[in-house]
PDB file of N, CA, C and O in Angstrom:
ATOM      1  N   MET A   1      30.717 -26.888  -3.358  1.00  0.00           N
ATOM      2  CA  MET A   1      29.460 -27.778  -3.628  1.00  0.00           C
ATOM      3  C   MET A   1      28.450 -26.865  -2.707  1.00  0.00           C
ATOM      4  O   MET A   1      28.714 -26.388  -1.603  1.00  0.00           O
ATOM      5  N   ASN A   2      27.140 -26.737  -3.496  1.00  0.00           N
ATOM      6  CA  ASN A   2      26.082 -26.155  -2.967  1.00  0.00           C
ATOM      7  C   ASN A   2      25.255 -27.031  -2.231  1.00  0.00           C
ATOM      8  O   ASN A   2      24.788 -27.984  -2.853  1.00  0.00           O
ATOM      9  N   LYS A   3      24.947 -26.893  -0.899  1.00  0.00           N
ATOM     10  CA  LYS A   3      24.232 -27.710  -0.142  1.00  0.00           C
ATOM     11  C   LYS A   3      22.681 -27.415  -0.106  1.00  0.00           C
ATOM     12  O   LYS A   3      21.916 -28.248   0.379  1.00  0.00           O
ATOM     13  N   ARG A   4      22.227 -26.218  -0.626  1.00  0.00           N
ATOM     14  CA  ARG A   4      20.940 -25.703  -0.613  1.00  0.00           C
ATOM     15  C   ARG A   4      20.220 -26.594  -1.413  1.00  0.00           C
ATOM     16  O   ARG A   4      20.673 -27.028  -2.472  1.00  0.00           O
ATOM     17  N   GLN A   5      18.974 -26.929  -0.905  1.00  0.00           N
ATOM     18  CA  GLN A   5      17.835 -27.717  -1.408  1.00  0.00           C
ATOM     19  C   GLN A   5      17.033 -26.820  -2.566  1.00  0.00           C
ATOM     20  O   GLN A   5      16.526 -27.317  -3.571  1.00  0.00           O
ATOM     21  N   HIS A   6      17.018 -25.449  -2.240  1.00  0.00           N
ATOM     22  CA  HIS A   6      16.209 -24.768  -3.193  1.00  0.00           C
ATOM     23  C   HIS A   6      17.220 -23.569  -3.627  1.00  0.00           C
ATOM     24  O   HIS A   6      18.072 -23.057  -2.900  1.00  0.00           O
ATOM     25  N   GLY A   7      16.943 -23.255  -4.915  1.00  0.00           N
ATOM     26  CA  GLY A   7      17.745 -22.080  -5.551  1.00  0.00           C
ATOM     27  C   GLY A   7      17.381 -20.742  -5.054  1.00  0.00           C
ATOM     28  O   GLY A   7      16.234 -20.537  -4.655  1.00  0.00           O
ATOM     29  N   ARG A   8      18.169 -19.932  -5.050  1.00  0.00           N
ATOM     30  CA  ARG A   8      17.865 -18.513  -4.412  1.00  0.00           C
ATOM     31  C   ARG A   8      17.965 -17.489  -5.561  1.00  0.00           C
ATOM     32  O   ARG A   8      18.786 -17.537  -6.477  1.00  0.00           O
ATOM     33  N   ALA A   9      17.015 -16.563  -5.381  1.00  0.00           N
ATOM     34  CA  ALA A   9      16.925 -15.412  -6.330  1.00  0.00           C
ATOM     35  C   ALA A   9      17.600 -14.118  -5.649  1.00  0.00           C
ATOM     36  O   ALA A   9      17.561 -13.976  -4.427  1.00  0.00           O
ATOM     37  N   LYS A  10      18.113 -13.342  -6.352  1.00  0.00           N
ATOM     38  CA  LYS A  10      18.323 -11.943  -5.967  1.00  0.00           C
ATOM     39  C   LYS A  10      17.220 -11.351  -5.382  1.00  0.00           C
ATOM     40  O   LYS A  10      16.131 -11.346  -5.958  1.00  0.00           O
ATOM     41  N   PHE A  11      17.422 -10.763  -4.101  1.00  0.00           N
ATOM     42  CA  PHE A  11      16.271 -10.082  -3.576  1.00  0.00           C
ATOM     43  C   PHE A  11      16.841  -8.932  -2.707  1.00  0.00           C
ATOM     44  O   PHE A  11      17.109  -9.199  -1.535  1.00  0.00           O
ATOM     45  N   ILE A  12      17.031  -7.794  -3.129  1.00  0.00           N
ATOM     46  CA  ILE A  12      17.592  -6.651  -2.560  1.00  0.00           C
ATOM     47  C   ILE A  12      16.531  -5.870  -1.815  1.00  0.00           C
ATOM     48  O   ILE A  12      15.791  -5.123  -2.456  1.00  0.00           O
ATOM     49  N   ARG A  13      16.420  -5.981  -0.616  1.00  0.00           N
ATOM     50  CA  ARG A  13      15.247  -5.369   0.147  1.00  0.00           C
ATOM     51  C   ARG A  13      15.577  -5.217   1.506  1.00  0.00           C
ATOM     52  O   ARG A  13      16.460  -5.848   2.087  1.00  0.00           O
ATOM     53  N   GLU A  14      14.746  -4.247   2.062  1.00  0.00           N
ATOM     54  CA  GLU A  14      15.013  -4.038   3.684  1.00  0.00           C
ATOM     55  C   GLU A  14      13.919  -4.946   4.237  1.00  0.00           C
ATOM     56  O   GLU A  14      12.810  -5.109   3.729  1.00  0.00           O
ATOM     57  N   VAL A  15      14.445  -5.586   5.490  1.00  0.00           N
ATOM     58  CA  VAL A  15      13.816  -6.596   6.184  1.00  0.00           C
ATOM     59  C   VAL A  15      13.602  -6.078   7.569  1.00  0.00           C
ATOM     60  O   VAL A  15      14.578  -5.473   8.011  1.00  0.00           O
ATOM     61  N   ILE A  16      12.614  -6.160   8.333  1.00  0.00           N
ATOM     62  CA  ILE A  16      12.512  -5.852   9.579  1.00  0.00           C
ATOM     63  C   ILE A  16      12.762  -7.076  10.460  1.00  0.00           C
ATOM     64  O   ILE A  16      12.019  -8.032  10.235  1.00  0.00           O
ATOM     65  N   LEU A  17      13.635  -7.208  11.381  1.00  0.00           N
ATOM     66  CA  LEU A  17      13.964  -8.361  12.055  1.00  0.00           C
ATOM     67  C   LEU A  17      13.802  -8.217  13.596  1.00  0.00           C
ATOM     68  O   LEU A  17      14.502  -7.427  14.230  1.00  0.00           O
ATOM     69  N   ASP A  18      12.953  -8.925  14.121  1.00  0.00           N
ATOM     70  CA  ASP A  18      12.851  -9.016  15.513  1.00  0.00           C
ATOM     71  C   ASP A  18      13.472 -10.185  16.209  1.00  0.00           C
ATOM     72  O   ASP A  18      13.063 -11.291  15.857  1.00  0.00           O
ATOM     73  N   SER A  19      14.288 -10.134  17.032  1.00  0.00           N
ATOM     74  CA  SER A  19      14.978 -11.171  17.750  1.00  0.00           C
ATOM     75  C   SER A  19      14.240 -11.533  19.026  1.00  0.00           C
ATOM     76  O   SER A  19      13.474 -10.735  19.566  1.00  0.00           O
ATOM     77  N   VAL A  20      14.496 -12.819  19.528  1.00  0.00           N
ATOM     78  CA  VAL A  20      13.699 -13.242  20.685  1.00  0.00           C
ATOM     79  C   VAL A  20      14.049 -12.294  21.911  1.00  0.00           C
ATOM     80  O   VAL A  20      13.274 -12.142  22.855  1.00  0.00           O
ATOM     81  N   ASP A  21      15.047 -11.792  21.831  1.00  0.00           N
ATOM     82  CA  ASP A  21      15.563 -10.835  23.049  1.00  0.00           C
ATOM     83  C   ASP A  21      14.970  -9.579  22.969  1.00  0.00           C
ATOM     84  O   ASP A  21      15.366  -8.700  23.734  1.00  0.00           O
ATOM     85  N   GLY A  22      13.969  -9.322  22.062  1.00  0.00           N
ATOM     86  CA  GLY A  22      13.158  -8.183  21.953  1.00  0.00           C
ATOM     87  C   GLY A  22      13.650  -7.049  21.271  1.00  0.00           C
ATOM     88  O   GLY A  22      13.043  -5.979  21.287  1.00  0.00           O
ATOM     89  N   LYS A  23      14.837  -7.241  20.604  1.00  0.00           N
ATOM     90  CA  LYS A  23      15.539  -6.187  19.787  1.00  0.00           C
ATOM     91  C   LYS A  23      14.992  -6.239  18.359  1.00  0.00           C
ATOM     92  O   LYS A  23      14.843  -7.304  17.760  1.00  0.00           O
ATOM     93  N   THR A  24      14.696  -5.031  17.836  1.00  0.00           N
ATOM     94  CA  THR A  24      14.229  -4.919  16.597  1.00  0.00           C
ATOM     95  C   THR A  24      15.419  -4.110  15.757  1.00  0.00           C
ATOM     96  O   THR A  24      16.130  -3.265  16.303  1.00  0.00           O
ATOM     97  N   ALA A  25      15.541  -4.486  14.342  1.00  0.00           N
ATOM     98  CA  ALA A  25      16.480  -3.944  13.662  1.00  0.00           C
ATOM     99  C   ALA A  25      15.996  -3.924  12.114  1.00  0.00           C
ATOM    100  O   ALA A  25      15.162  -4.738  11.716  1.00  0.00           O
ATOM    101  N   ILE A  26      16.528  -3.014  11.326  1.00  0.00           N
ATOM    102  CA  ILE A  26      16.193  -2.992   9.914  1.00  0.00           C
ATOM    103  C   ILE A  26      17.396  -3.458   9.173  1.00  0.00           C
ATOM    104  O   ILE A  26      18.376  -2.716   9.238  1.00  0.00           O
ATOM    105  N   ILE A  27      17.505  -4.610   8.445  1.00  0.00           N
ATOM    106  CA  ILE A  27      18.573  -5.164   7.859  1.00  0.00           C
ATOM    107  C   ILE A  27      18.366  -5.321   6.239  1.00  0.00           C
ATOM    108  O   ILE A  27      17.280  -5.130   5.690  1.00  0.00           O
ATOM    109  N   LYS A  28      19.377  -5.638   5.665  1.00  0.00           N
ATOM    110  CA  LYS A  28      19.370  -5.840   4.261  1.00  0.00           C
ATOM    111  C   LYS A  28      19.303  -7.309   3.834  1.00  0.00           C
ATOM    112  O   LYS A  28      20.172  -8.091   4.218  1.00  0.00           O
ATOM    113  N   ALA A  29      18.284  -7.708   3.042  1.00  0.00           N
ATOM    114  CA  ALA A  29      18.360  -8.993   2.359  1.00  0.00           C
ATOM    115  C   ALA A  29      19.184  -8.935   0.967  1.00  0.00           C
ATOM    116  O   ALA A  29      19.226  -7.897   0.307  1.00  0.00           O
ATOM    117  N   HIS A  30      19.766 -10.001   0.612  1.00  0.00           N
ATOM    118  CA  HIS A  30      20.406 -10.050  -0.716  1.00  0.00           C
ATOM    119  C   HIS A  30      19.895 -11.209  -1.512  1.00  0.00           C
ATOM    120  O   HIS A  30      20.084 -11.159  -2.727  1.00  0.00           O
ATOM    121  N   ASP A  31      19.236 -12.310  -0.978  1.00  0.00           N
ATOM    122  CA  ASP A  31      18.629 -13.395  -1.694  1.00  0.00           C
ATOM    123  C   ASP A  31      17.540 -14.064  -0.915  1.00  0.00           C
ATOM    124  O   ASP A  31      17.423 -13.991   0.309  1.00  0.00           O
ATOM    125  N   LEU A  32      16.686 -14.778  -1.800  1.00  0.00           N
ATOM    126  CA  LEU A  32      15.532 -15.399  -1.163  1.00  0.00           C
ATOM    127  C   LEU A  32      15.195 -16.582  -1.979  1.00  0.00           C
ATOM    128  O   LEU A  32      15.292 -16.611  -3.206  1.00  0.00           O
ATOM    129  N   SER A  33      14.758 -17.646  -1.166  1.00  0.00           N
ATOM    130  CA  SER A  33      14.219 -18.824  -1.784  1.00  0.00           C
ATOM    131  C   SER A  33      12.937 -19.263  -1.036  1.00  0.00           C
ATOM    132  O   SER A  33      12.446 -18.647  -0.090  1.00  0.00           O
ATOM    133  N   THR A  34      12.511 -20.280  -1.516  1.00  0.00           N
ATOM    134  CA  THR A  34      11.156 -20.815  -0.609  1.00  0.00           C
ATOM    135  C   THR A  34      11.363 -21.306   0.729  1.00  0.00           C
ATOM    136  O   THR A  34      10.481 -21.435   1.578  1.00  0.00           O
ATOM    137  N   SER A  35      12.813 -21.621   0.888  1.00  0.00           N
ATOM    138  CA  SER A  35      13.125 -22.220   2.272  1.00  0.00           C
ATOM    139  C   SER A  35      13.981 -21.158   3.248  1.00  0.00           C
ATOM    140  O   SER A  35      14.202 -21.451   4.424  1.00  0.00           O
ATOM    141  N   GLY A  36      14.412 -19.983   2.694  1.00  0.00           N
ATOM    142  CA  GLY A  36      15.193 -19.127   3.535  1.00  0.00           C
ATOM    143  C   GLY A  36      15.732 -17.914   2.809  1.00  0.00           C
ATOM    144  O   GLY A  36      15.473 -17.734   1.620  1.00  0.00           O
ATOM    145  N   MET A  37      16.435 -17.131   3.471  1.00  0.00           N
ATOM    146  CA  MET A  37      17.040 -15.836   2.811  1.00  0.00           C
ATOM    147  C   MET A  37      18.380 -15.553   3.231  1.00  0.00           C
ATOM    148  O   MET A  37      18.767 -16.088   4.270  1.00  0.00           O
ATOM    149  N   GLY A  38      19.147 -14.805   2.597  1.00  0.00           N
ATOM    150  CA  GLY A  38      20.448 -14.272   2.975  1.00  0.00           C
ATOM    151  C   GLY A  38      20.337 -12.880   3.318  1.00  0.00           C
ATOM    152  O   GLY A  38      19.825 -12.115   2.501  1.00  0.00           O
ATOM    153  N   LEU A  39      20.794 -12.416   4.539  1.00  0.00           N
ATOM    154  CA  LEU A  39      20.788 -11.240   5.006  1.00  0.00           C
ATOM    155  C   LEU A  39      22.220 -10.658   5.418  1.00  0.00           C
ATOM    156  O   LEU A  39      23.207 -11.369   5.606  1.00  0.00           O
ATOM    157  N   SER A  40      22.196  -9.267   5.531  1.00  0.00           N
ATOM    158  CA  SER A  40      23.614  -8.705   5.876  1.00  0.00           C
ATOM    159  C   SER A  40      23.303  -7.659   7.041  1.00  0.00           C
ATOM    160  O   SER A  40      22.295  -6.967   6.901  1.00  0.00           O
ATOM    161  N   GLY A  41      23.875  -7.537   7.869  1.00  0.00           N
ATOM    162  CA  GLY A  41      23.958  -6.445   9.078  1.00  0.00           C
ATOM    163  C   GLY A  41      25.075  -6.166   9.784  1.00  0.00           C
ATOM    164  O   GLY A  41      26.046  -6.917   9.692  1.00  0.00           O
ATOM    165  N   ILE A  42      25.097  -5.150  10.516  1.00  0.00           N
ATOM    166  CA  ILE A  42      26.194  -4.786  11.374  1.00  0.00           C
ATOM    167  C   ILE A  42      26.288  -5.353  12.650  1.00  0.00           C
ATOM    168  O   ILE A  42      27.392  -5.290  13.189  1.00  0.00           O
ATOM    169  N   ALA A  43      25.252  -5.961  13.324  1.00  0.00           N
ATOM    170  CA  ALA A  43      25.289  -6.637  14.515  1.00  0.00           C
ATOM    171  C   ALA A  43      25.523  -7.964  14.354  1.00  0.00           C
ATOM    172  O   ALA A  43      24.974  -8.585  13.444  1.00  0.00           O
ATOM    173  N   ILE A  44      26.374  -8.550  15.231  1.00  0.00           N
ATOM    174  CA  ILE A  44      26.612  -9.976  15.085  1.00  0.00           C
ATOM    175  C   ILE A  44      25.442 -10.858  15.536  1.00  0.00           C
ATOM    176  O   ILE A  44      24.771 -10.552  16.522  1.00  0.00           O
ATOM    177  N   ARG A  45      25.211 -11.920  14.830  1.00  0.00           N
ATOM    178  CA  ARG A  45      24.149 -12.827  15.222  1.00  0.00           C
ATOM    179  C   ARG A  45      24.732 -14.133  15.615  1.00  0.00           C
ATOM    180  O   ARG A  45      25.953 -14.294  15.600  1.00  0.00           O
ATOM    181  N   SER A  46      23.912 -15.069  15.966  1.00  0.00           N
ATOM    182  CA  SER A  46      24.583 -16.368  16.314  1.00  0.00           C
ATOM    183  C   SER A  46      23.812 -17.481  15.634  1.00  0.00           C
ATOM    184  O   SER A  46      22.587 -17.379  15.568  1.00  0.00           O
ATOM    185  N   ALA A  47      24.392 -18.471  15.154  1.00  0.00           N
ATOM    186  CA  ALA A  47      23.708 -19.581  14.651  1.00  0.00           C
ATOM    187  C   ALA A  47      22.823 -20.256  15.543  1.00  0.00           C
ATOM    188  O   ALA A  47      23.237 -20.645  16.635  1.00  0.00           O
ATOM    189  N   GLY A  48      21.687 -20.424  15.194  1.00  0.00           N
ATOM    190  CA  GLY A  48      20.706 -21.056  16.015  1.00  0.00           C
ATOM    191  C   GLY A  48      19.612 -20.095  16.652  1.00  0.00           C
ATOM    192  O   GLY A  48      18.561 -20.426  17.201  1.00  0.00           O
ATOM    193  N   GLU A  49      20.148 -18.757  16.430  1.00  0.00           N
ATOM    194  CA  GLU A  49      19.141 -17.618  17.071  1.00  0.00           C
ATOM    195  C   GLU A  49      17.875 -17.959  16.220  1.00  0.00           C
ATOM    196  O   GLU A  49      17.938 -18.560  15.148  1.00  0.00           O
ATOM    197  N   LEU A  50      16.655 -17.496  16.832  1.00  0.00           N
ATOM    198  CA  LEU A  50      15.311 -17.648  16.485  1.00  0.00           C
ATOM    199  C   LEU A  50      14.935 -16.192  16.054  1.00  0.00           C
ATOM    200  O   LEU A  50      15.169 -15.284  16.852  1.00  0.00           O
ATOM    201  N   LEU A  51      14.397 -15.928  14.905  1.00  0.00           N
ATOM    202  CA  LEU A  51      13.898 -14.531  14.669  1.00  0.00           C
ATOM    203  C   LEU A  51      12.687 -14.422  14.043  1.00  0.00           C
ATOM    204  O   LEU A  51      12.237 -15.449  13.534  1.00  0.00           O
ATOM    205  N   ASN A  52      11.999 -13.314  13.959  1.00  0.00           N
ATOM    206  CA  ASN A  52      10.789 -13.022  13.223  1.00  0.00           C
ATOM    207  C   ASN A  52      11.012 -12.063  12.188  1.00  0.00           C
ATOM    208  O   ASN A  52      11.418 -10.976  12.602  1.00  0.00           O
ATOM    209  N   LEU A  53      10.848 -12.176  10.885  1.00  0.00           N
ATOM    210  CA  LEU A  53      11.189 -11.390   9.701  1.00  0.00           C
ATOM    211  C   LEU A  53       9.794 -10.766   9.322  1.00  0.00           C
ATOM    212  O   LEU A  53       8.713 -11.321   9.519  1.00  0.00           O
ATOM    213  N   LYS A  54       9.976  -9.547   8.759  1.00  0.00           N
ATOM    214  CA  LYS A  54       8.957  -8.815   8.027  1.00  0.00           C
ATOM    215  C   LYS A  54       9.413  -8.314   6.841  1.00  0.00           C
ATOM    216  O   LYS A  54      10.451  -7.656   6.899  1.00  0.00           O
ATOM    217  N   PHE A  55       8.809  -8.489   5.619  1.00  0.00           N
ATOM    218  CA  PHE A  55       9.345  -7.908   4.465  1.00  0.00           C
ATOM    219  C   PHE A  55       8.163  -7.684   3.374  1.00  0.00           C
ATOM    220  O   PHE A  55       7.044  -8.144   3.601  1.00  0.00           O
ATOM    221  N   ILE A  56       8.419  -7.025   2.286  1.00  0.00           N
ATOM    222  CA  ILE A  56       7.453  -6.793   1.340  1.00  0.00           C
ATOM    223  C   ILE A  56       7.712  -7.574   0.005  1.00  0.00           C
ATOM    224  O   ILE A  56       8.800  -7.424  -0.551  1.00  0.00           O
ATOM    225  N   LEU A  57       6.911  -8.271  -0.449  1.00  0.00           N
ATOM    226  CA  LEU A  57       7.047  -8.829  -1.786  1.00  0.00           C
ATOM    227  C   LEU A  57       6.194  -8.093  -2.714  1.00  0.00           C
ATOM    228  O   LEU A  57       5.061  -7.691  -2.450  1.00  0.00           O
ATOM    229  N   ARG A  58       6.849  -7.936  -3.885  1.00  0.00           N
ATOM    230  CA  ARG A  58       6.087  -7.312  -4.988  1.00  0.00           C
ATOM    231  C   ARG A  58       5.945  -8.217  -6.292  1.00  0.00           C
ATOM    232  O   ARG A  58       6.912  -8.758  -6.829  1.00  0.00           O
ATOM    233  N   MET A  59       4.904  -8.300  -6.647  1.00  0.00           N
ATOM    234  CA  MET A  59       4.571  -9.303  -7.815  1.00  0.00           C
ATOM    235  C   MET A  59       3.473  -8.584  -8.770  1.00  0.00           C
ATOM    236  O   MET A  59       2.405  -8.220  -8.278  1.00  0.00           O
ATOM    237  N   ASN A  60       3.706  -8.421  -9.906  1.00  0.00           N
ATOM    238  CA  ASN A  60       2.625  -7.972 -10.823  1.00  0.00           C
ATOM    239  C   ASN A  60       2.093  -6.459 -10.413  1.00  0.00           C
ATOM    240  O   ASN A  60       0.929  -6.173 -10.695  1.00  0.00           O
ATOM    241  N   GLY A  61       2.794  -5.654  -9.862  1.00  0.00           N
ATOM    242  CA  GLY A  61       2.364  -4.378  -9.456  1.00  0.00           C
ATOM    243  C   GLY A  61       1.531  -4.391  -8.018  1.00  0.00           C
ATOM    244  O   GLY A  61       0.853  -3.442  -7.622  1.00  0.00           O
ATOM    245  N   HIS A  62       1.693  -5.522  -7.382  1.00  0.00           N
ATOM    246  CA  HIS A  62       1.075  -5.733  -6.016  1.00  0.00           C
ATOM    247  C   HIS A  62       2.096  -5.831  -4.966  1.00  0.00           C
ATOM    248  O   HIS A  62       3.199  -6.329  -5.192  1.00  0.00           O
ATOM    249  N   GLU A  63       1.740  -5.354  -3.796  1.00  0.00           N
ATOM    250  CA  GLU A  63       2.680  -5.607  -2.703  1.00  0.00           C
ATOM    251  C   GLU A  63       2.032  -6.262  -1.669  1.00  0.00           C
ATOM    252  O   GLU A  63       0.852  -6.005  -1.435  1.00  0.00           O
ATOM    253  N   ARG A  64       2.701  -7.141  -0.968  1.00  0.00           N
ATOM    254  CA  ARG A  64       2.223  -7.879   0.117  1.00  0.00           C
ATOM    255  C   ARG A  64       3.317  -8.224   1.165  1.00  0.00           C
ATOM    256  O   ARG A  64       4.425  -8.714   0.946  1.00  0.00           O
ATOM    257  N   GLU A  65       2.740  -7.845   2.404  1.00  0.00           N
ATOM    258  CA  GLU A  65       3.617  -7.956   3.669  1.00  0.00           C
ATOM    259  C   GLU A  65       3.694  -9.415   3.958  1.00  0.00           C
ATOM    260  O   GLU A  65       2.709 -10.153   3.946  1.00  0.00           O
ATOM    261  N   VAL A  66       4.927  -9.800   4.220  1.00  0.00           N
ATOM    262  CA  VAL A  66       5.217 -11.342   4.599  1.00  0.00           C
ATOM    263  C   VAL A  66       5.815 -11.176   5.956  1.00  0.00           C
ATOM    264  O   VAL A  66       6.653 -10.321   6.241  1.00  0.00           O
ATOM    265  N   LYS A  67       5.305 -12.079   6.782  1.00  0.00           N
ATOM    266  CA  LYS A  67       5.787 -12.295   8.241  1.00  0.00           C
ATOM    267  C   LYS A  67       6.286 -13.763   8.257  1.00  0.00           C
ATOM    268  O   LYS A  67       5.557 -14.728   8.031  1.00  0.00           O
ATOM    269  N   MET A  68       7.504 -13.821   8.527  1.00  0.00           N
ATOM    270  CA  MET A  68       7.995 -15.347   8.620  1.00  0.00           C
ATOM    271  C   MET A  68       8.883 -15.528   9.990  1.00  0.00           C
ATOM    272  O   MET A  68       9.537 -14.589  10.443  1.00  0.00           O
ATOM    273  N   ALA A  69       8.846 -16.728  10.562  1.00  0.00           N
ATOM    274  CA  ALA A  69       9.751 -16.962  11.583  1.00  0.00           C
ATOM    275  C   ALA A  69      10.862 -17.715  10.990  1.00  0.00           C
ATOM    276  O   ALA A  69      10.654 -18.373   9.971  1.00  0.00           O
ATOM    277  N   GLY A  70      12.112 -17.678  11.575  1.00  0.00           N
ATOM    278  CA  GLY A  70      13.315 -18.252  10.936  1.00  0.00           C
ATOM    279  C   GLY A  70      14.450 -18.421  11.994  1.00  0.00           C
ATOM    280  O   GLY A  70      14.566 -17.760  13.026  1.00  0.00           O
ATOM    281  N   GLU A  71      15.262 -19.419  11.560  1.00  0.00           N
ATOM    282  CA  GLU A  71      16.470 -19.727  12.476  1.00  0.00           C
ATOM    283  C   GLU A  71      17.745 -19.378  11.641  1.00  0.00           C
ATOM    284  O   GLU A  71      17.772 -19.655  10.442  1.00  0.00           O
ATOM    285  N   ILE A  72      18.804 -18.771  12.262  1.00  0.00           N
ATOM    286  CA  ILE A  72      19.983 -18.666  11.607  1.00  0.00           C
ATOM    287  C   ILE A  72      20.694 -19.809  11.509  1.00  0.00           C
ATOM    288  O   ILE A  72      20.864 -20.553  12.475  1.00  0.00           O
ATOM    289  N   LYS A  73      21.128 -20.019  10.423  1.00  0.00           N
ATOM    290  CA  LYS A  73      21.853 -21.438  10.072  1.00  0.00           C
ATOM    291  C   LYS A  73      23.373 -21.218   9.971  1.00  0.00           C
ATOM    292  O   LYS A  73      24.086 -22.170  10.286  1.00  0.00           O
ATOM    293  N   TYR A  74      23.984 -20.003   9.542  1.00  0.00           N
ATOM    294  CA  TYR A  74      25.300 -19.702   9.721  1.00  0.00           C
ATOM    295  C   TYR A  74      25.513 -18.334   9.683  1.00  0.00           C
ATOM    296  O   TYR A  74      24.591 -17.642   9.252  1.00  0.00           O
ATOM    297  N   VAL A  75      26.725 -17.705  10.111  1.00  0.00           N
ATOM    298  CA  VAL A  75      27.056 -16.435  10.252  1.00  0.00           C
ATOM    299  C   VAL A  75      28.554 -16.306   9.664  1.00  0.00           C
ATOM    300  O   VAL A  75      29.433 -17.119   9.950  1.00  0.00           O
ATOM    301  N   GLN A  76      28.742 -15.268   8.867  1.00  0.00           N
ATOM    302  CA  GLN A  76      30.037 -15.061   8.139  1.00  0.00           C
ATOM    303  C   GLN A  76      30.457 -13.627   8.332  1.00  0.00           C
ATOM    304  O   GLN A  76      29.810 -12.757   7.749  1.00  0.00           O
ATOM    305  N   ALA A  77      31.377 -13.331   9.019  1.00  0.00           N
ATOM    306  CA  ALA A  77      32.044 -11.877   8.926  1.00  0.00           C
ATOM    307  C   ALA A  77      32.473 -11.453   7.576  1.00  0.00           C
ATOM    308  O   ALA A  77      32.964 -12.277   6.805  1.00  0.00           O
ATOM    309  N   PHE A  78      32.320 -10.247   7.256  1.00  0.00           N
ATOM    310  CA  PHE A  78      32.805  -9.563   6.135  1.00  0.00           C
ATOM    311  C   PHE A  78      33.229  -8.300   6.313  1.00  0.00           C
ATOM    312  O   PHE A  78      33.111  -7.868   7.459  1.00  0.00           O
ATOM    313  N   GLU A  79      33.722  -7.540   5.444  1.00  0.00           N
ATOM    314  CA  GLU A  79      34.371  -6.232   5.763  1.00  0.00           C
ATOM    315  C   GLU A  79      33.540  -5.243   6.426  1.00  0.00           C
ATOM    316  O   GLU A  79      34.099  -4.554   7.280  1.00  0.00           O
ATOM    317  N   HIS A  80      32.332  -5.047   6.197  1.00  0.00           N
ATOM    318  CA  HIS A  80      31.498  -4.051   6.786  1.00  0.00           C
ATOM    319  C   HIS A  80      30.381  -4.689   7.817  1.00  0.00           C
ATOM    320  O   HIS A  80      29.348  -4.052   8.023  1.00  0.00           O
ATOM    321  N   GLY A  81      30.601  -5.925   8.444  1.00  0.00           N
ATOM    322  CA  GLY A  81      29.539  -6.371   9.144  1.00  0.00           C
ATOM    323  C   GLY A  81      29.461  -7.987   9.047  1.00  0.00           C
ATOM    324  O   GLY A  81      30.424  -8.751   9.118  1.00  0.00           O
ATOM    325  N   TYR A  82      28.165  -8.320   8.876  1.00  0.00           N
ATOM    326  CA  TYR A  82      28.083  -9.992   8.866  1.00  0.00           C
ATOM    327  C   TYR A  82      27.027 -10.262   7.817  1.00  0.00           C
ATOM    328  O   TYR A  82      26.023  -9.576   7.623  1.00  0.00           O
ATOM    329  N   HIS A  83      27.415 -11.432   7.121  1.00  0.00           N
ATOM    330  CA  HIS A  83      26.194 -12.122   6.256  1.00  0.00           C
ATOM    331  C   HIS A  83      25.659 -13.279   7.100  1.00  0.00           C
ATOM    332  O   HIS A  83      26.462 -13.923   7.774  1.00  0.00           O
ATOM    333  N   PHE A  84      24.441 -13.568   7.109  1.00  0.00           N
ATOM    334  CA  PHE A  84      23.987 -14.726   7.669  1.00  0.00           C
ATOM    335  C   PHE A  84      22.875 -15.298   6.899  1.00  0.00           C
ATOM    336  O   PHE A  84      22.124 -14.594   6.225  1.00  0.00           O
ATOM    337  N   GLY A  85      22.764 -16.605   7.000  1.00  0.00           N
ATOM    338  CA  GLY A  85      21.636 -17.293   6.299  1.00  0.00           C
ATOM    339  C   GLY A  85      20.534 -17.706   7.259  1.00  0.00           C
ATOM    340  O   GLY A  85      20.798 -18.148   8.377  1.00  0.00           O
ATOM    341  N   VAL A  86      19.346 -17.562   6.827  1.00  0.00           N
ATOM    342  CA  VAL A  86      18.259 -17.671   7.708  1.00  0.00           C
ATOM    343  C   VAL A  86      17.226 -18.882   7.024  1.00  0.00           C
ATOM    344  O   VAL A  86      16.829 -18.814   5.861  1.00  0.00           O
ATOM    345  N   ARG A  87      16.911 -19.874   7.868  1.00  0.00           N
ATOM    346  CA  ARG A  87      15.984 -20.984   7.290  1.00  0.00           C
ATOM    347  C   ARG A  87      14.482 -20.671   7.839  1.00  0.00           C
ATOM    348  O   ARG A  87      14.271 -20.559   9.047  1.00  0.00           O
ATOM    349  N   PHE A  88      13.631 -20.562   7.031  1.00  0.00           N
ATOM    350  CA  PHE A  88      12.339 -20.268   7.335  1.00  0.00           C
ATOM    351  C   PHE A  88      11.749 -21.451   8.211  1.00  0.00           C
ATOM    352  O   PHE A  88      12.049 -22.619   7.963  1.00  0.00           O
ATOM    353  N   LEU A  89      10.972 -21.130   9.154  1.00  0.00           N
ATOM    354  CA  LEU A  89      10.363 -22.322  10.078  1.00  0.00           C
ATOM    355  C   LEU A  89       8.851 -22.412   9.815  1.00  0.00           C
ATOM    356  O   LEU A  89       8.170 -23.250  10.408  1.00  0.00           O
TER     357      LEU A  89
END
């Protein structure tokens, strides 16, 4: 059963992630909705962690830098790192 309120679209893009502990990383996004995004990385993250995200949206040949605050809602280990879901704040 899917608990998401908003459908997600495939969104393969690099995202700059700034965590509240002052660390910055470039990670991969794999999906996006109006309320959050799915990300993958090699560093473990914790549910409840607050983040600042920066990424590029492209529409109709135009690019726009987007900055969003988010909270990690879940973390799941996989073969080469971690998947985690972020809810935009």
